N, C-alpha and C positions, 0 to 999 in steps of 0.2 A: 604641644599643643593641647587647648582645652578640651574638655568634650561633654556632650550632655547625653543622660540616659534616656532613650525613647524606647520604651519596650512596644515589641510589636502587637503585646495584647493590647495596647492604647487603640490602634486600628483595627482591631476585632472588637473591641464595644463599640466605635463606630458604625463598624458592617457586620450586625449580628447575622445575616443571612450567610456571610463568609466562616463566621465562628462553628457555625454549626458544621459545617460541611469537613473542617479538620477534623471532627471524632471519626471519621470514616477512613477506611484504609488507602481507597483512589480518592483523593478530594474532589469533590463536584463545585466548580465555580459558579458563584449565581452573579447574573450580571447587576454591576451597581445602579445606584438611581442617584448618584451625585454625579450633575451635569454644568458644565462650565463655557461659555462663549468666548472665543478669541476670533476677532477679523470675522465677524458674523457667521461663524461656522460654530456649531455646538458638540462638544466632546464628552463622552463619559471618562470620568478620573478614576481607572482602576489601579487599586494597590495591590500587587504582588504578594502572594504568601507562598507559606512551604509546599511545594508538590505542584505549584502552578508551572505551565509550561508554554511556550509561545503557541505551539499549536491548539492546545486546551483553550487559551484565551479567545484564539481567532476562532473557534467554533462557537463557544458560547456567545461571542458577540456577532457571529454571523460576517466577521470581516475578514479577506482577506489577509493573510501574513504580510504581502508586501504592504496591503495600505498602513497597517500598524507601524511598519518599518518606517516607512514614508513621512510619517506624522510623528515620528519618535527617532530621529536620527542618532547612529551610536546604537539602537536597540538590536540585540542578538538573541539567541536560543539559549543563553546563560543568563536565565531570570533570577534576581537576588530577592529574599523578602523585604519588604518595604519598596522595592523599587516603584515608581508610577509611570503607568501607561494610559497614554491619552487616546480615545477610540472615537471616530465620527459616530454622530448619533444615526444620520441618514446616511444609510449606505452610497456608497457612489461619490462622498463628498471629496474622498479622496480620487487623485487619477486611476481609471480602472486598471486593477493588474492581477489577472489569474495565476495562481502560483498553485503548482503539483506539489503534495506534500514531501517533504526532503527525503532523502535516501534512507532506506528502510532497513533494519538488520534482524538478523536471525537471533533473537533474545535470549534464547535458550542454549546456543552454543558463543563462547568467548576464546579467544587466543589467550594465552598467559604467557605474559613476558616480565623476566627479571630484569630490573633494571642496572645496568651497569654503569662505573664509575664515570661520569661528564657526559652520559646519555641526558638529550634534553627532550621536551615534549613537541619542538618542533621535529628534531630527526626522527623519532617515532613515528609522528603523523606522516614523514615522508617514505619510511620504511613498509608502512601496512596501507599505506593509500587511504587513510581517514584524516579528519582536520582533529586538532589540537582540541578544540570545544568537546568532540564526539568521546575522546579518550579522556578527558575531565568527566563528562556526562558518565562515562560507565564505570567509575571510581569516586563517585560522590563528591566530584569537584575537586579531588586532589588538593586540599586547603593546605596542607603541610608542604606541598610541592613534591617532586621527584627525589626519591632517596635510595641510594646505589644499596643493592641487596634486595631491597623490597619487589615484589612480584604485584603486578597491575593487571587488569584486564584489557584487551583491546578488541572492541567490535568487529565481529567478521560481517562485512558487507554482503547484502544479496544483489545480485545482477538488476537493480533497480535504478534507472538513473534519471535524478531530479531535472525540471525541466521548468523554466521561469519564463513566463508567457504574457507579453506586453502587446495590448491591443493599440496600435499606433494609428489605426483608420479604420473604419466599419470593414470587417471582413477581411483586415489584413493583420497579421500577428506576426511579431519576431521572437521567436525562441531561443532563449540562450541556456546552453547547457552549464549545469552547475558545478561539472566537476572538470571542465575545462578554461582555456582562457581565448579560445577561438571566437571570431566575431558572431553576432547573430544570425540566424539563419532565416531569411524571410518567407513565409508561407503564404502564396497569393490565395484571395477565396476561392472557393467552390475548386478547388485544385485537389484530386487525389493524390496521394503520396504513397508509393508501393513500400511496403515494409522490405527490408534488405533480407533476400535470402541468405541463410548462414550454413556453414558446414560445421559437422560435430567434431571437439575436440578429441585427438587420439594423442596421449602422452606415452612416449617411451622415454627412455634414459641412457645415455651412454657415460662413460667413465673421462674423467679428465685428471692429469696429473698438473699441479701447480706449478710452474716454470719461476726461476728467479725473476723477481722483479715484477711478477704478474701481479693484475690486481682485479677486484671483484668487478670493475667496470671494464676492462679489456677482455676478459673471459665474457662478460655478456654482449659484448661487442661482437666478438670473434663466434661466438654461437648463434648469434640473434636472438637471445633470451633476456627478459628483464631482469635485472639483480634481484628483484623480490622474488621471481620464479625460484631463481636459484638458490638463493636463501631458504624459501621454503622448502623446497629438497632437500637443502642440508641444514637442518636446524641448530646443528652446533655453531653456527656463522653467528646465530643471534646472542652467544655466550663470549666469544671470543674474535679477534680479527683473522684474514685468512693468512695461512702459512706456508711456507715454500715445501713442494711436495706431498701438500693435502691431495687425497683423492678425493674430487667431486664428483657427485651425480648429476650430469645437465639433462634438465627436460626437453626433450625435442616434442614442441608442440606446433600441431597445425593449426594456427591461429584462424579466428572468425573471420572469415573472407565473406565482405559485404558486396553484393552486387552492385556495380555502378556502371552508369551509361557508357557504352563502349565507345573508346576512343581510339584515332588512328593512331597507331605508334609505330617508331621507327623499328623495322624487321631488325634483331640482332643475330649478326653473324659471326664467323671465329676464323681465326688463322691460326695455323700451328706454328709452333715455337721450339729449337731443340735448344735444350739447355746448354751451354759451352762452359768452360772450365772457369773459376771465380763468379759465374752470374748467381745470383741471388733473387727472391723473389721482390726485392726491393727495386733493384736495378732491372729487372723485367717490366715491371708495371712502369715503370719511367719511361723506358724504351719506346713502348707501345702507348703511353698516355692514357693509361687506366688506373684504378686502386688496386691494391694488394685484394682486398676484399672481393673486386670484380675476377681476379684471376681465381682465389680460392673457391669462389662460388662454381666457376665452370670446372675447377679441377680438386674435389673433397679431397683425394689422395696426397694433395699437396701441403695437408694441414702439418705434416711434421717436418717439411723442407724441401727440396729439390736436389736432386744429383746431375751430374754432367751426362748428358744423352737423352735425358728425358724428354718426352715429347709433351706441351703444355698447351691447352687450345686457349687462346686470348680471344675476348669478346672485342667487337668493332662495331659499333655504330655508324651510322651514314653521319658524313659532314655537317653540319649545321650551316645554313646559309646566312652570311654575315648581313644584318639590317643595313638598311641604306641610311647613312648619316648626312642630316641637314647641316649646314653651317650657320653659326651663331655669330653675328657680328657684334660682339660685346667685349671689351677687354677685361674688365674687372670683376665681378659685380654682383648680379643680384641673387641672394638667397631665397630659395625656395625649398619647401617642405614636399616630399612625394613619400606618402606611407610612413614607413620607417626610415627613410633615407632623408638626410639633408643633402642637398646639392649646390655646389659653388658651380654657376655656370661660366665658362671660358671658352678659348677658341677651339671650335670641333676639331675633333683627329681627322686626320687626313687619310684617306685609302692609299695603301702602300702595296707596292709591287715586289715581288720574291725576289731576294738576293742570289747571289751566285753561291749556290752549295757545293760546286768543285773546290772553292778556294781554301788554301790553308789560313787559319784563321791563328794570330799571336796574341795571347792572352797575358800580359804582364800583371802579376801579383805581389804587392808590397807589403811586407809584415815585420813588426820588430823581433825577429829572431835572436838576435845577440850572439850570432854565431862566434864571435871574436872572444868573446867572455871565456872566462876559466871556469872549469865545471866545478862546483861546490864539492864537498864530501857527500852532503846530503842532496842527491840530485833533483830531489823536488823543490829545492828551493830555488833553483835556477830561472832567471826570467825569461829563458828561451821556452820555457815548457807553458807560457799564460796563452800563448796564442798559437800553438801546435794543433789546437782540434780546429782553429780557422782555417788553418793550412789543409789538413784531412779532409776538412768537409768539401773546401774547394776542389780538392783532387779528385773527390766521389763523383761531385758533378760534372768535372770534365771527362771522368771517365764513362758517366752516364750518356753525355752528349756525344762521345765518340763511338759509342754501341749504335747511336742513332744515325750513325753517318758524317757526322762535323768531323773536319779535319783541325784539329787544335794542337798549337805549339803552347805549353805552359811553362813561362817562365818566372822564377822566383827570387825575388830581391829583398835582401835584408836591411830595411831602412826602417830607423826607428825616428826619434827627435833629433839626431847630430845632424849638423852640416855635412861632415866627411861623408858618411853615407847616403845622404840626398846626393849630395853632387857627384858621388861614385855613379849612383844607379842612372842620373840624368844625362851623365857622359857616356854612357853605354850606345854605342851607335846603333843596336839592335833594337833601342826603346822607340827611335824614330818610326819604327815599322809596326808598331804594336797597332792592334785593331782594338782593344780593350785595353784599361788599366783599372785594377781594383785596388783600393789602397790610397796612401800611406793610412794608418789608422789615427795617427796623432795628426791634431788639428793645422799645427804650424809647416809641419812637414809636408801634409796634404796640400796645403795653401800653392807651395813651392812646386810640387808637381803638377797641379792644375793650370799654373801658369803655363809651364811646358806642353801640356796636353792640348790647352788652347791654341798654342801657337802650331801644334803640327795637326789640328784637327782630329784628336784623338778622344773618344769618350771615356770618360774617368768617375768610377762610382765611390763615392765617400758611405761605409758602411756604419761608421759609429757615432759621427759629430752630429750635435743637435743644433748647433748655431746655422742660423740662415743664413750667414757671412759667406760661408762655403761656395753658393750658389750664384752671388752678386757677380755681374759682368761676365760671364762667362757660360756660355750656351752649351758646353761640353759636359759639366758637373750633372751627376745624379745623387740627390743626397737621399739614403735610404730612411733615414729616421724622421719620424713625422714630428712636426713643430708642435711644440707644448700649446700655443695656442688653440690648434684643432682639438686636441683633447678638451681644454677648458670650455671651449665653446659646445661640444659634444655635451659633457656633461651638465651643462646651462640646458640646452635644448631637451635632455633626456627628463630633468627637473620639471621645467614649465610644460613639458608635456603630459607626463605621468602625474606628478604632484604639484597643481598650480595652488592648492589651498594648505599646502604643509608648511610646517615651521622649520626653516632652513639655518643652519648653523656652520658657518665656515672656521675651520681650525686651523690654528696657525701656533706656533713655536712663540714668537715674540713680538713685537711691535713692527718691527721693520723686515724680517724673514718672511718670505713669500706672499709680501703686500702685494705685487704685482699681480701675482696669480688671484687673490681676492676681489682685487680691483677689477679683473676680467671677468671674472665670474657676476659680479654685480651689473658691469654694465652689459653683458649679455642678458642678464634677467631684468634689466630697466624696462620698464614700462610692459613687462609681461606677464606680471604676477598681479593679482586685485591688492589693494592697499587696506583692504580690510577683509575680514574673515566673520562670517556672522554664525553663533552657534546657540541653539534652542536652551532655555535654563532648563529643561526637563532632561537634557542629555548631560548637562553639567551636574545637576541633582543626582542623576543615575549615576554618574563616577563618585558621586560622595558615601553614595549606599556602598557601592562596591568596594571602596577603599576602606569603608569601615567593616564590611563584611569579610574582608581578606587580612586584616589586622589581628595577629594572634592575641593582641592584649586587649582587645575589645571583648567585651559580653555579649551573648545575643541578644539581638534586639537593641545594642547600641549603635547610635549614629556619632561621628565626629561632628561639633557644632559647627566648623569652618575647614575650608579647603582653599588651598593654594592652585592658581591656576594661569599660568604664565604672567608670575610675579604680581597676581590681584588677588586678594583675599575674599572670598565668598562666605557668607554665613549660610546654615543651615535653613535658619527659618526666614530668610530673605529669598532663598531658592524656592522653599517650600511654596511662598506666599505669590512669588512671580513665575510660577510654574509654566505658564502658558507666554512668557514673554521670551526675549531673546536678548543675546548680549553680543557685542562688537568687539572684537580684537585688533587692533593694528597687526598686520602682516608685514613684519619686517623682516628684514636679514641680519642676523646676528655675527659678530666677529667674537669667536673665543679666542681669546689669547691665552696662552697657557703660562707663562709666566707672570701674568697678572691676575689670571681666575684661577690657577690651579685647578687641582681635579674636582673642585667643587663647582667648576664653571658648567661641567654637563648636565649637571642636576639644575642649575641655574637658569639656563636658556632650553630645556628642554621642556616640552609642554604635555601634560597629561592630557589633554582634548584633543589632540590634532597629531599626524603622522610627523615625526620627525626626521629631517633630512641633515645628515652630517657630511660634510665634505670634507677628506682630510688631504690639506694642501700640501704636506711637506714631502722631502725626499730621502729625509733622513730615518734608516731602519729602527733605531734605537726608540725615536719619538713615535714614530707608527706603532710600533708594537705598545706603546704606553696607550695611545690613543685608543686602539684596539680592544686591549683588553679593560680600559674604564668602560668603553661602549658596551662591551660582552657582559660586563656585570649589571648592566642597566636594563638589558634586553627585555627581562621581564616584569620592568615596572613602566618602561615607556614602549610604545610602537616607534621603532626606528630603524632606516635604512642607512647605508654608509654609500657613499662614493669616494673614490681614491683615484689617485695617477698610476701610470703602468707600473712603477716600481715594487707594489705590492706581489704582484706574480711571480717575482723571483725569489720571495722570502720562504717558499716551502711552508705555507701555513696548512694546517688541518682543514680541509673543505667545510666538516661541519663546523668548525669554530666559524669560518668564515658567513657560511648559511644561516648561521642563527642570527646573524645582524643584516642578513639581506644584502652582501657586499655587491657593490656595483662598480666596475672597474674599466675605466678608458683605456684601451691597448691598442695597438696594431697587429698584435699578433698572440697567440697564446701557445706555449709548447705542453700539448696534452700528451703525457705519458701514456695514456691507456688505450690510446687509438691502435690498430693493426698496423696503419702505414707507418708510425713512430717505434713501432717494436720491429718491424719489417727493418727500417733504415738502421736502429740500433744493431741487430743482427749482422748485416750487410757491414758496418763499420767494423764489428767485431772480426767478421771473416775478412775484412782489409786490412785491420793494422792490429789485430790481436788482441785488443782491449777495448772496453766500451769510453766513448768520452768523458774526460775530466769536466770538461764544461760542454754542458749539452748545449744550451744557447749558443754559444759560438759555433760549435759544430754545424747545427742545423740552419743559423743565418747563414754562413759562409756557404751552406748547400743550397739553401735558397736564392743567394744572389748570385751562385755560379750558373745553376740551372737557368734562372729567369734572363739575366741578362745575355748568358751563353746563348739560349736559343732564340733570343730576338736578334743577336749579331747574325745567328746562322740564317735565320729568317729572312731579315730585312735587311741585311749589310750593315756598313758601320754607321749608316744615318738612321737607325731604328728609332731614334729619340720620340719622333712625331708620330710613330707606328705603336707606342706603348699602348696607347688607349684600345689597340684591336688585337690586342697580344695578351688573352687571357692565361693566369697562372692557378694550377691547385697548388697551394704553398704548403709546407710541412710546419713553418712556425711563422714568418714573416708575411704578412699581405702587401701587395703593391698595389698603387693606382697614381701613375706619374703623369703630371700636367706641365708643360713648359710655361715660364714667364716670359714676355718679352723684353730681350735683351739680357735675360737671365739664364740660369742652369733649370734642372728638373727638380721637382720637390715629390716625394711619396706624400699622397694626401690622405691616406686610407686610416681609418679609426673606427673601432667598434665599443659598445657598451658590452662588457662582458658580465654577463650575471649566473649564479650556481642553480644549476637544476639539477636534482637527482645526484647531489654531490660531484658536479662536474660544470666547470666553466663552459657557456655557449655564448655566442654572439647574439645580442638581442636587438641591437641600434646601430647604425652604421652612418658616418660622415665621412665624404670624398668629396674631389674635386672632379667634375666630369664635363665633357663635351656636349652631352645630350641634355 
């Protein structure tokens, strides 16, 4: 690309008052006399010089920062020499917006951080609770980027919280906190708001020895102390990862308690439980329907485990009343949006009576155990091991239900995809007496057993199949896996809700593979996005200045003479002359076909001027890793966010790697290894079987299926299907929300958008089928 030398002293000659200010240590900005009119409004044209800040410019022109940002889209606190800012000549020409100065820092004290290999500005900003721009400002912009081994300064925040106040009508203002994502708080006129009373902090420390497989997140959850506070108390964790048997200092902080209006809350009471042989915190929590954290909070001495005959205090809250459900006479149908939930309205759930709790229930579990195969020399290679974790997870669920008082007879059948084993199972007279069948896991085997279940009116659960064919014409089938259609619709809903002006790129491997998925996304977004996006030329010019400033091959004061934005070339002199104009860009959805576009397709379709949404539509792990690796290399050049289907959650990728790309995953469950509930389950699994699960997903999925359907069977009897909307369950891994279809079976309709927050996936958006 050619470039033209445009030294900044040229601007200094044009603006003599500004050039004189450069001689001083602290530049004094003098208001320019250059004024231009656009659409009937007059603007000062201010050219940024070295040392200018957004705050100082706003003070000189007596214009709120919010007004500057409003008329200069894309403007931020990181000003560059040569950047042009237009400022309303008459105060109030821009919508009135009062802004309190941004968060202040104690400039005499900075934290010094030694950069480790692989660390990013994004990760450091989250670690120290500051923004990327604030770290850059404290280190002269970091023009060369982060380098391993280098020491950088991290500004230490004072306890001053910035607020942005918008007056939406006379006397009524909307205040938005700058450091959180919560909705604005409306302050009514002439209403005094009492300041919250605060209690002083009292910090003491306790020691914790890191156990095998423990993470910083799980430790923070156990002690209810933020991760950054643990790192602050253990500075060595800034230099290396957490190790087994590390001894950590855990700060016990009595947090600031804000006085809130008193609300009527249920009175918590306790019951006593004597620990029996073989019981664990996990099994006790399941028996009483509370979490492990609840039990630990009431029994601090149980942190190191429990022994036989120990008396535990179990918290019990009064039962919540079930809300009255109104019937909805609508079979298919309407999609509505309620807050962060997308709801499909179907038949309303029916109120259900309790079943016979004295009955012994027979549960049939059909798994491919390959018991007749010869054991190979290397036992680990045998196929029988593949689904043992599923069996053991189911057994643990049945044990938990038995402790709750349910009488269960679990019968296991060795059923794979062979006709002989299917026939043997179906010819067993006892199978006709089953109250619930789980499996088989193979599709063809399942369809044959499902016909048997329909004939004998036995509910049957399909744990793994994605195909909707398994529920057709069979009202006894319960399909656990959520249909792909729901994940695609949820991704489209999230994009159009949060990023309606973004540049969208659908990524697939070849012209034929995943085409149906791409078409589904397009159809869901059709008519929901703007046809065109309008961007001010001042913003495009600022991009050119920023690109020139960040290019190490450019001399100080040089600007590129052209810039390419969304496959359009813009000349510097054109943008300079048309600085008050706007440019429209077509808001197309792009198809990146890897076999045609190769790796260059990512930069070809990415936009320098807009947020980029890359939707990876593949199930192939190798191609997924190629896509993510390429996008990771572009994250510092383009503003990007990535959406994927559920498979990426099984790849065991580093969360900081995914966080750097703002990863969004549509899934029905997420196995969080750092939660106390999972750790308690894993400990209980070890106590029961003498080893940890080989396949955690199978073990936890089987446990959730066993607990959910087993407890529904115990509560409502064999006709539990219509009652499932009234049967909540706190899952370990897989979330459930079943609704039946007329003449067909039941399908799980629960999906969430999981997004990384504090290096941990959390659900952000939900789509489900509901009768409400």
